N, C-alpha and C positions, 0 to 999 in steps of 0.2 A: 474669502475674506480670513481665514485660517493662515493662508500664505504671507500676508503683511504683518502680522506679529512674529512669524518666525522667522522671516528675512531681516526684522528687524534685530532680534535676540543673536542672530548670526553674525549681523553686521558688528552690532556691540561687542560681542565677543571677540571678532577680528581686532577691531580697532584697540581693545584692551590687550591683545596679545602683542601689540607691535611694540617695538622697543623693548621688551623686556628680557633678550637674552644679553646675558652677562659676559666679561672677559672670564676665559675659563681657565686661566692661570692662577693658581694659589696665589696670595699675597706673599707667601713665604718662597716662592721661586724667585731666583735673582733675574729671570726674565721677566718678572710682573711689572715693572716701570717700563720697560720696552713695549709690552702688549699694549699699556694704557697710552704710550705716546703715538704708536701704531693706530689705534684706535681713534686719538683725536686728530692725527695728521693725516692719516693715510685711507681712511675708512669710504672717502666719498668716491674713489678709483678702485680699490682694491678689495677681495674676498679674503677672510681669513676666520674660521669660526673661532680660533683661540681667543682672537681680540672681540669677537663680536661685530665683525664688520660684513658688509654684504654691497661692496660698489662694483664688482665686476658684472658683467651684462650674462645673464642667463640663457639669453637668446641669440646667436649672431645675427639675426635678421634686425633685430630692434635694438642693437649695441649703438653708444656713442663713442664717440673718439677718444673720450676720456677715461672709458671702462678699462682699467688695468687688468692683469692677468689673475685668475683667482688662484691664489695662492694655498687654496686648500688641496687643489689637484697639481700643482705645479711645484716642482721641488727647486729649492732655492739654496745649495749650497757651493762652494763653501763660504764661510761668513765674509771672507774678503771681497767675494764677487757681489754680494748684496751691498755692504758698503759702497763699492765702486758705483753701483747704479743709483744709492742715494745721493752721493756725491756728484754725479753727473747726468742725474734726470733720465735714470734707466740706460738702457744699453743704446736707444736710439737718439736721445736726446732731443726727440721731437715733442713730447706731450707733457711728460712728468718732470716739475719743477725742479731744477739743481737744488742741493742742500735745502731739503724739504726739512730736514732736521740736521743739526749740526753738532760739532765736538763729540763729547760724550754721549749726547742725547743719540745720535745717528749710530754708534756704536752700539748703544742699547739696542735700538731698533733693528740692528742687521742681526744681532744674535738671536733677538727673538724668533725673527722672520727665518732665520737658518735653522733655527731649534724645532719651529712650529710648521715649517711649510711643506706640502707634500705629504701629509700623512693621510691622503684621501687618494692619492696618484695611484694609478693602474701601473703595475708592473709587466714590463713587456717581457716575453720569453727569455730567459737566459739574463736579463738585466737583474741590477738590484734596486732593493726597495727603498725609496728615500730616508727612512730613518735608520738605515744601514749604512748611508753613505757617511764619511766624516765631516763633521761640521767646520773642523779647521781654527783658525786662529787669526786674529790680527795682529800684525806684526808691532811691537812696542814702538811709542815715539822715540827716535834716536836723538841726540844732539849732535849739532853741526859738526862737520867736519873739517879741521884746517888743514890746507896744503900748502906746501911749498910754491915759489913762484913758478919754478920751472914742470911742478907737475900738472895734470890736467883733470879737471874736475866732470869732464864729459861722461867718463864711465859712471862715476857714483850720481851724477844728475840724470843720468838716463835709467837707472833700474826702476823699477816700479816699485819695490819697497820704499825707497825714500821720497817719490814723486807723492805716494799717498800719504805718508809721514808728513810732507810738508802741506799738503792740502788740507791734512787734519789739524795742523798747527794753526794754520791759517784761519780754517773754520773756529777752531776754539778760542782765538783772538778775537774773533769777530762777534761771538756768540757773547763773549764779555764786554764786548763794546770797544775794544781795541783793534783798529784797522791798521793793517799793514803799511 
């Protein structure tokens, strides 16, 4: 008889504790808005304690196809790599939607993930801790270059920086409701 009330109290305590974790990034931190966006848009598939998200599988045998990487234990640097994954649906393009956030919001999320991911990652012997890896930066959007009729644009069109800048420009216009 005593076990039933004890079980009910324990269950109530567990239910009350659910959802009480908060974003661990201070509001004064420049990455706070990225943490909020990550919590809103990425929490269903990814785990990252700084954003109070738990979407990754904790047991590989019970995982679902939509369970993404656990960013508490996976280092995600440099920030340009994170932005690439956001824009292209991860690195496989199979599960994660492309452009889950766009424009400035994508940059904020990428900077947040690059800053806070990997803080619980194990360091292999001779390796470097994630927090000691450089975060890097995102190249600024550049204005379009003009060319003469005899010049070729193939070289500039194929550089990764220009492709990324062009994608961000299109995403930014799409976010404002202007389609190219």
